[in-house]
C-alpha positions in Angstrom: 30.4 22.7 26.1 27.5 23.4 28.5 25.7 20.2 29.4 23.1 21.6 31.7 19.8 19.5 31.5 17.5 21.1 29.0 13.7 20.9 28.8 11.3 21.9 26.1 9.7 21.0 22.8 11.4 21.3 19.4 9.5 21.3 16.2 11.4 19.6 13.3 10.4 19.7 9.6 11.5 16.1 8.8 12.9 15.5 5.3 12.3 12.4 3.1 14.1 9.1 3.3 14.8 9.2 7.0 13.1 7.6 10.0 11.7 9.5 13.0 14.3 7.6 15.0 17.0 9.1 12.8 15.8 12.6 13.7 15.8 11.8 17.5 19.4 10.3 17.2 20.7 13.5 15.5 18.9 15.7 18.1 20.6 13.7 20.9 24.0 14.4 19.4 23.4 18.1 18.6 21.8 18.9 22.0 24.1 16.5 23.9 21.2 15.1 25.9 19.8 11.5 26.1 16.3 12.3 27.2 14.4 12.9 24.0 11.3 11.4 22.5 9.0 12.1 19.5 5.3 12.5 19.3 3.8 10.4 16.4 6.0 8.5 14.0 6.3 9.7 10.4 7.2 7.1 7.7 10.5 7.5 6.0 8.8 8.8 2.8 6.7 11.3 4.7 7.9 14.8 5.4 6.8 17.6 7.8 6.1 18.2 11.4 7.8 15.9 14.0 7.5 17.1 17.6 10.5 16.3 19.8 10.0 16.4 23.6 13.2 17.0 25.5 14.0 16.5 29.2 11.0 17.0 31.5 8.8 17.6 28.4 8.9 13.8 27.8 6.2 13.7 30.6 3.7 15.4 28.2 4.6 13.1 25.3 1.4 11.1 25.4 -0.7 14.2 25.8 0.8 15.8 22.7 0.6 12.5 20.7 -3.1 12.3 21.4 -4.0 15.5 19.5 -5.5 15.9 16.0 -3.3 16.0 12.9 -3.4 17.7 9.6 -1.7 16.3 6.4 -1.4 17.3 2.8 -0.8 14.4 0.5 -1.5 12.8 -2.9 -2.8 9.4 -4.0 -2.3 7.6 -7.3 -5.3 5.8 -8.7 -5.0 2.5 -10.6 -2.3 0.8 -8.5 -2.4 -0.9 -5.1 0.8 -1.8 -3.3 1.7 -4.1 -0.4 2.5 -1.1 1.8 -0.3 1.1 0.6 2.3 3.7 -0.5 4.7 4.4 -3.3 7.5 2.5 -1.6 5.8 -0.9 -1.8 5.6 -3.5 -4.5 2.7 -3.1 -6.9 0.1 -5.8 -6.2 -2.7 -4.8 -8.7 -2.9 -2.5 -11.7 -6.2 -1.3 -13.2 -7.2 1.2 -15.9 -8.3 4.5 -14.3 -11.7 5.6 -15.6 -12.1 9.3 -16.5 -13.6 10.2 -13.1 -15.3 13.5 -12.6 -14.4 15.6 -9.6 -17.9 14.8 -8.2 -17.2 11.0 -8.4 -13.9 11.5 -6.6 -15.5 13.7 -4.0 -18.2 11.1 -3.4 -15.5 8.5 -2.6 -13.8 10.9 -0.2 -17.2 11.7 1.4 -17.5 8.0 2.4 -14.6 8.4 4.7 -15.7 11.4 6.8 -16.7 11.7 10.5 -16.4 8.5 12.6 -15.6 5.2 11.0 -13.4 2.1 11.4 -10.1 1.7 9.7 -8.0 -1.5 9.5 -4.4 -0.6 10.0 -1.9 -1.7 7.3 0.4 -4.7 7.8 3.4 -2.5 7.3 2.9 -0.5 10.5 4.5 -0.1 13.9 1.5 -1.6 15.7 2.6 -4.6 17.7 1.2 -8.2 17.7 2.5 -10.2 20.6 5.3 -7.7 21.1 6.5 -7.8 17.5 5.9 -4.8 15.2 3.7 -5.7 12.3 6.2 -4.4 9.7 8.7 -7.0 10.9 6.1 -9.8 10.4 5.2 -8.3 6.9 8.9 -8.5 5.9 8.8 -12.2 6.7 5.8 -12.5 4.3 3.3 -13.0 7.2 -0.1 -11.5 7.3 -1.9 -11.3 10.6 -5.4 -10.2 11.6 -5.6 -6.6 12.5 -8.4 -5.2 14.6 -10.2 -2.2 12.9 -9.6 1.1 14.8 -12.1 3.8 15.4 -10.9 6.9 13.7 -12.3 10.3 12.8 -11.9 12.6 9.8 -12.9 16.2 10.8 -12.5 17.6 7.3 -10.9 17.1 3.9 -10.2 19.2 0.9 -9.4 18.1 -2.7 -6.5 20.4 -3.7 -6.0 19.2 -7.3 -7.0 16.4 -9.7 -4.7 15.4 -12.6 -5.6 11.8 -13.1 -4.4 9.3 -12.0 -3.2 11.6 -9.2 -5.4 13.4 -6.7 -4.0 15.9 -4.2 -5.8 16.5 -0.9 -5.6 17.9 2.6 -7.1 15.9 5.6 -7.6 16.7 9.2 -7.9 13.6 11.3 -7.7 12.0 14.7 -4.6 10.3 16.2 -3.9 6.7 15.1 -5.2 7.5 11.6 -3.3 6.0 8.6 -3.4 8.2 5.6 -1.9 5.3 3.5 -5.0 3.3 4.4 -7.3 6.3 3.7 -5.8 6.4 0.1 -6.1 2.6 -0.3 -9.7 2.6 0.8 -10.7 5.5 -1.4 -9.2 3.6 -4.3 -11.2 0.5 -3.4 -14.3 2.6 -3.2 -13.7 3.9 -6.7 -13.1 0.4 -8.0 -9.7 0.9 -9.5 -7.4 0.8 -6.4 -5.0 3.4 -5.2 -1.9 4.0 -3.1 -0.4 7.0 -1.3 2.0 8.9 -3.5 3.2 11.6 -1.1 2.5 12.8 2.5 3.4 15.9 4.6 2.3 16.5 8.1 1.5 20.2 8.4 -0.1 20.4 11.9 -0.4 18.4 15.2 -2.7 19.9 17.8 -1.8 23.6 18.1 1.7 23.1 16.6 2.5 23.8 13.0 5.7 24.2 10.9 6.1 28.0 11.5 8.5 27.5 14.4 10.2 24.4 13.1 13.8 23.7 12.2 14.9 21.6 9.3 16.7 18.4 9.7 19.8 20.0 8.1 19.7 22.9 10.7 19.4 20.3 13.4 22.3 18.2 12.1 24.7 21.0 11.3 23.4 23.7 13.7 25.0 24.8 16.9 23.5 23.7 20.3 22.7 27.2 21.6 20.9 28.2 18.3 18.8 25.0 18.5 18.0 25.5 22.2 16.9 29.1 21.4 14.3 27.6 18.9 12.8 25.3 21.5 9.5 26.1 23.2 9.3 26.1 27.0 6.7 24.1 29.0 4.9 27.4 30.2 4.8 28.5 26.5 3.3 25.1 25.5 0.7 25.4 28.3 -0.3 28.9 27.1 -0.4 27.7 23.5 -2.7 24.7 24.3 -4.9 26.9 26.6 -4.1 24.6 29.5 
């Protein structure tokens, strides 16, 4: 097997119930290379675009991570959870009023443009070198500093109470789970994120992506052929 160093960017459509780290581990095995990183963690329950940087492309990891993201997702009104998503334990339950689309839109409108968002306890942000999710597992709650975030646009894709489907385009460091939670608080009945899919990051979308199954069971040469070269990325980004 050829083990020449390889360089480039591979777009993966991550499936559910796997970590971003799992995807990197499989890519290392399939491509037989150690130097791989990913741009922007996706929670295990989230699906969609995960950008892998391979070889010399790891040098542009921070650059690619800093770009805007687009997600499609859904929130469920009436229940809050300790993780702000469907995988957590239910903390509060309330009846969901018969909201009109206008009332729901008004709540979404409160979270547009620039605003501060307090990251969830179950997150990879570190406090004194320890990821918050590890402290959360120990039942600890620590003060999190609000972060300045930006929502460029949103779209309500469907309402079938208690579920609201939406698309949101946001800045890096934005927590869609917290967005769902905060919209629920604004409506007075609480909410949590029911599903999430990343569809775009910067200029990258899912069109050129490989599935996790293709990555796991595919052959090295086929996967390398799907990678984007550094010159191609420069052209795509208009650099």
